[in-house]
C-alpha distance (Angstrom), angle and dihedral (degrees) to the residues before:
residue distance angle dihedral
X1 . . .
X2 3.75 . .
X3 3.77 89.8 .
X4 3.74 91.7 52.1
X5 3.83 91.1 52.6
X6 3.81 89.3 49.6
X7 3.79 93.3 50.1
X8 3.85 91.7 45.4
X9 3.85 92.6 50.0
X10 3.86 93.6 45.1
X11 3.83 91.4 48.9
X12 3.83 89.2 47.0
X13 3.76 93.8 47.5
X14 3.88 94.2 47.8
X15 3.82 90.0 45.0
X16 3.82 91.3 50.9
X17 3.82 91.6 47.1
X18 3.72 92.4 51.7
X19 3.78 95.6 43.4
X20 3.78 92.2 49.3
X21 3.78 89.6 51.2
X22 3.83 92.0 49.4
X23 3.82 91.1 46.1
X24 3.83 90.1 51.7
X25 3.84 89.6 51.5
X26 3.82 88.4 55.5
X27 3.80 95.1 59.0
X28 3.83 117.5 110.9
X29 3.78 91.3 -119.9
X30 3.74 92.3 57.2
X31 3.75 96.6 -106.2
X32 3.82 116.2 -143.1
X33 3.70 128.9 17.5
X34 3.77 120.3 -102.3
X35 3.81 93.2 -113.1
X36 3.81 90.9 53.2
X37 3.77 90.9 49.0
X38 3.74 93.5 50.6
X39 3.89 89.7 47.6
X40 3.74 91.1 52.2
X41 3.75 95.1 45.5
X42 3.80 91.3 45.8
X43 3.83 88.3 52.1
X44 3.79 91.1 50.6
X45 3.88 91.1 49.0
X46 3.80 91.8 49.6
X47 3.82 90.0 51.5
X48 3.76 91.1 49.5
X49 3.81 89.9 48.4
X50 3.76 92.5 50.2
X51 3.78 92.7 46.4
X52 3.83 90.4 49.8
X53 3.84 90.1 53.9
X54 3.72 92.5 50.1
X55 3.72 92.4 47.5
X56 3.83 92.6 48.5
X57 3.86 88.8 48.8
X58 3.85 90.8 49.6
X59 3.93 88.9 48.3
X60 3.85 89.0 53.8
X61 3.80 90.2 48.5
X62 3.82 90.2 52.2
X63 3.83 90.6 49.1
X64 3.75 89.1 55.2
X65 3.79 90.6 50.4
X66 3.70 92.2 68.3
X67 3.78 91.1 98.5
X68 3.79 93.2 51.5
X69 3.78 90.4 48.1
X70 3.85 89.9 53.6
X71 3.73 88.9 47.7
X72 3.74 91.3 51.3
X73 3.80 90.4 51.2
X74 3.80 93.1 46.3
X75 3.86 97.1 45.0
X76 3.81 99.8 33.6
X77 3.89 114.5 134.1
X78 3.77 91.8 -122.6
X79 3.83 132.7 62.9
X80 3.80 112.6 -98.4
X81 3.80 133.0 -176.0
X82 3.73 133.9 -178.6
X83 3.80 115.2 -154.9
X84 3.69 139.9 175.5
X85 3.86 118.7 -108.5
X86 3.83 89.2 -90.6
X87 3.76 93.5 54.6
X88 3.80 97.5 -100.7
X89 3.88 108.7 150.4
X90 3.81 113.4 -120.0
X91 3.81 98.3 169.4
X92 3.77 138.3 7.3
X93 3.77 127.6 -174.8
X94 3.82 123.3 -135.1
X95 3.84 92.9 -96.3
X96 3.86 89.9 54.1
X97 3.86 89.1 48.8
X98 3.86 89.1 51.6
X99 3.81 94.9 42.7
X100 3.86 93.2 49.5
X101 3.82 92.2 40.4
X102 3.82 91.1 -133.6
X103 3.82 129.3 117.0
X104 3.82 112.5 -106.2
X105 3.80 92.8 -117.7
X106 3.83 88.2 56.7
X107 3.75 92.4 49.1
X108 3.83 95.8 54.2
X109 3.82 116.4 91.0
X110 3.87 92.0 12.4
X111 3.72 121.4 113.2
X112 3.76 120.3 -112.5
X113 3.78 90.7 -126.8
X114 3.84 89.1 71.6
X115 3.74 86.7 68.8
X116 3.82 99.7 51.1
X117 3.79 130.0 71.9
X118 3.73 118.1 -81.1
X119 3.85 91.9 -116.1
X120 3.92 89.7 53.3
X121 3.75 99.1 50.9
X122 3.92 96.2 84.5
X123 3.85 89.4 51.0
X124 3.82 90.0 49.8
X125 3.80 91.8 48.8
X126 3.73 91.0 48.6
X127 3.86 93.0 49.0
X128 3.87 89.5 51.0
X129 3.80 90.6 49.2
X130 3.83 91.4 51.6
X131 3.83 91.6 47.7
X132 3.77 89.8 48.8
X133 3.74 89.2 56.3
X134 3.77 96.6 46.8
X135 3.85 96.5 45.0
X136 3.79 88.7 179.0
X137 3.79 102.0 130.7
X138 3.82 93.1 -123.4
X139 3.76 120.5 144.1
X140 3.81 117.0 -104.1
X141 3.81 118.0 -164.8
X142 3.84 135.2 -173.9
X143 3.78 140.6 148.9
X144 3.81 120.2 -108.3
X145 3.76 140.2 136.2
X146 3.71 140.1 -98.9
X147 3.79 108.7 -132.1
X148 3.80 120.4 -146.4
X149 3.79 131.8 -155.5
X150 3.81 91.2 -109.1
X151 3.86 87.3 62.1
X152 3.82 92.7 -108.1
X153 3.81 121.0 129.5
X154 3.79 133.2 -152.2
X155 3.80 118.0 -152.8
X156 3.81 111.7 -125.8
X157 3.75 136.5 174.8
X158 3.85 109.3 -126.9
X159 3.84 112.9 -149.7
X160 3.74 111.8 -178.2
X161 3.84 134.1 -179.6
X162 3.78 128.3 177.8
X163 3.84 119.5 -133.5
X164 3.72 139.1 175.1
X165 3.81 112.2 -129.3
X166 3.79 114.6 -115.1
X167 3.87 90.6 -125.4
X168 3.83 90.0 56.7
X169 3.80 129.0 -109.7
X170 3.75 136.3 112.3
X171 3.80 127.3 -26.9
X172 3.75 113.4 -79.5
X173 3.83 130.3 -167.0
X174 3.78 128.1 -128.5
X175 3.78 111.2 -151.7
X176 3.78 127.2 -163.7
X177 3.82 112.2 -165.9
X178 3.89 116.0 -164.2
X179 3.73 129.8 178.0
X180 3.86 121.5 -146.7
X181 3.77 108.8 -88.0
């Protein structure tokens, strides 16, 4: 957040400096001298170059953080899933594996509806369809239950948000599953 403020302030300052110089040049009396104009424009270009270097360095730092983001997902204290728009599970963290009492490899490529009660499957499908239409990235939340093979259920809050992967591709969903505490 601090970096965003710095970038915004720097861009605004450089923009104001260049605009003031250009406005002064437009005055009937000729405004500023050529040397002053060149100094101001050079200063603005140097600021832009410096800002570009900082942004490029930050982008490289973020690329390197991919492993830590994967670790955060895997070792988060809550159960998380990533699904395709039809509810097919792409990824599950260790807490989701534990919550759903299913090995991670058995969760992948299965549809989430396989883990809810029969009577709740239509409602889940309808929610997915509505979220696919919206494609707004807003959080959707509701209470439901994970259904287990022994016919027991576990109440969970489903929190779901659509997102477009940074590498491109179709809309995916990020699910947070929480049990009552």
